[in-house]
C-alpha positions, -999 to +999 in steps of 0.1 A: -005-284+237+015-279+269+043-254+268+076-260+286+104-234+291+139-250+294+166-228+309+202-239+307+234-219+299+247-251+282+231-249+248+237-285+239+221-296+272+191-274+266+187-288+231+189-324+245+162-317+271+140-301+244+144-331+221+135-354+249+101-338+252+082-348+221+046-337+221+053-305+240+059-270+227+094-261+241+111-227+243+147-225+253+164-198+274+202-196+276+204-181+311+182-173+341+175-137+332+164-147+297+142-174+312+126-149+336+117-125+308+104-153+286+083-168+315+067-134+320+059-129+283+051-164+270+014-172+269+005-204+288+039-215+301+030-247+319+064-258+333+099-244+337+129-268+337+160-249+348+196-257+354+206-250+390+239-233+382+236-205+356+252-171+354+234-140+366+204-159+380+205-195+392+177-220+388+168-216+424+167-178+422+146-181+390+121-204+407+118-180+437+112-150+415+086-168+394+067-180+425+066-144+438+049-132+407 
């Protein structure tokens, strides 16, 4: 089963995105830093869906950091 990490500081939006992905294992992060830690530790994270504007670490910054690893 494919594993998707959803990062959004709006908990309701993250839950909506997670519910719209039936058939996938979904893990939610509530900010960019939490998503970065989870992406590093989750086994087989296939995709990250991130909000662009989040506190501490934006979606763009998250993507850049993940690509560098």
